[in-house]
C-alpha positions, 0 to 999 in steps of 0.5 A: 498136926491135928485139925482145928475148927475156926471161928467160921463154924456155924455149929451144924454138926456135919463134921462130928457126924463124919469123924471116924474116931469121934474126935469132934464135939460141941463146944462153946459156940462152935465145935471142937476137935480133940487133938489127941484123938484126931487122926488127920483124915480130913473127913471133917474138912471135906464135909463142912459147908463153910470150911471151918476145919483145917489142918494147923 
């Protein structure tokens, strides 16, 4: 299952910069992950300062 970003997101953009397939974009109030593009590598979760991205 693709990663999803929780409401803990502080919109810093660190996750988007680390995503190797560019599956993350700025959404309404937080970043969002395109589930069809996500390869579940965990790069976003590893770089997030608040732990917002998580495997669902």
